[in-house]
C-alpha positions in Angstrom: 9.2 -5.2 -10.7 11.4 -4.6 -13.9 10.2 -6.2 -17.1 13.3 -7.4 -18.8 12.2 -6.7 -22.1 11.3 -3.1 -22.1 12.6 -1.8 -18.7 9.4 -0.6 -17.8 9.4 -0.4 -13.8 6.1 -1.2 -11.4 6.7 -0.6 -8.0 3.8 -1.1 -5.0 4.3 0.9 -2.0 3.1 1.6 1.2 2.8 4.6 3.6 2.5 5.0 7.3 -0.9 5.6 7.0 -4.0 6.5 4.5 -3.9 9.8 6.1 -0.3 10.7 5.3 0.1 14.2 4.2 2.2 13.3 1.0 -0.3 10.4 0.1 -1.4 12.2 -2.9 2.1 13.6 -4.1 4.4 10.4 -3.2 3.6 8.3 -6.3 4.7 11.0 -8.7 7.6 11.9 -6.7 8.8 8.3 -6.6 8.0 8.1 -10.5 10.1 11.5 -11.2 13.2 9.9 -9.2 12.9 6.5 -11.0 12.7 8.1 -14.4 16.2 9.9 -14.0 17.8 6.1 -13.8 19.4 5.7 -17.2 17.3 2.8 -19.7 14.3 3.1 -17.5 10.9 2.2 -19.6 8.0 3.6 -18.4 7.3 3.8 -14.8 4.2 3.0 -12.5 3.7 3.7 -9.1 0.9 2.5 -6.7 0.1 2.9 -3.6 -0.9 -0.2 -1.3 -2.2 -1.0 2.2 -1.5 -4.8 2.5 0.6 -5.7 4.2 0.2 -2.6 6.7 3.1 -0.7 7.4 5.1 -1.2 10.7 8.7 0.1 11.6 10.2 -3.3 11.3 9.9 -2.5 7.8 12.5 -0.2 8.3 15.9 -1.1 6.9 18.9 -1.0 9.6 20.5 2.1 7.8 16.7 3.7 7.7 16.6 2.9 11.3 19.8 4.5 12.1 19.0 7.6 10.1 15.7 8.2 12.3 17.5 7.4 15.4 15.0 4.4 16.1 18.0 2.1 17.1 
C-alpha cells in the first residue's frame, strides 16, 4: 500500500517457508530497494504467513525465469 499524502509504503510479503534462510534479511533488503525509488516516504516491510505461499503465486515471467513452464 502507498499512502497518497505521504508516499509512505507498506509491504506485506510471504516467503516460501518460515525456515527460509533469508527470512531475517529479506525485509531489510526489500526496504532498501524500495527506498531508492524517487519520492518514497517511509517504508515498512512485514512478513506474513497468510495466505501460505504456493507456486501459483509466481508471475508468468517469474515462472519462465525459474524454468517452471
